N, C-alpha and C positions, 0 to 999 in steps of 0.2 A: 662606750668602750673604745672608741677610736683614739682617744688621747690618753691612754693609760701610760704611766711611767713604769716600765718594766725594769726590775732590778734582779741581779744575780749575786750569789755569794762571792765575796772577795776571793775565796779559795779557788774559784773557777778561773780567775784571771781571764785570759782570752780563749779559754777552752770552748770546744764545740758541743759538748754534751753536758749542759748545766741546767738546773732548774731555774726558772724565772718567775718572779712574783710581782703582781701589781695590786695595790690596795685601792679599791674604789670606795665611794661613800657608804654603800650597803653590802659590799661583797669583796672577797679576796679572789683574785684570779691567779691560776698557776698553769704554767706550760713548760715544755721542754724546749731548749734552744734548737734541738734537732727537728722538732715538729711544732713550730710556732702557731700553726693554725689549730692545733688541738688544745683548746683552753678549757680547763676545769673551773667551774664557778663554785666557790665555797662561801657559806655564811661565816660571819665572824666567829660564831661558836664552833663550827666545823674546823676552821683554821686553827683556833686555839687548841682543840682536841688533837689535831694532826701534829702540831708542833710539840705538844706535851708528849705524845706517843713517840715521836722521833727522839726527843731528848731522853726518854725513859728506855730507849733501846729496843722498842717493840718491833722494829723492822730490821734489826741486825741479823746478818746471815750467820 
């Protein structure tokens, strides 16, 4: 996990409060740019379900 290539959405630009994602061989890692030490590990299936739920608006306020 030391050499993960973290990416953030282009909409964040240089913002300080952005989600960051790194894709490893067997897992997807997610963190906040505000708390880079708090890393969530997701399986590819969990990642796919999360992205589908976000796109479907399940987390809209």
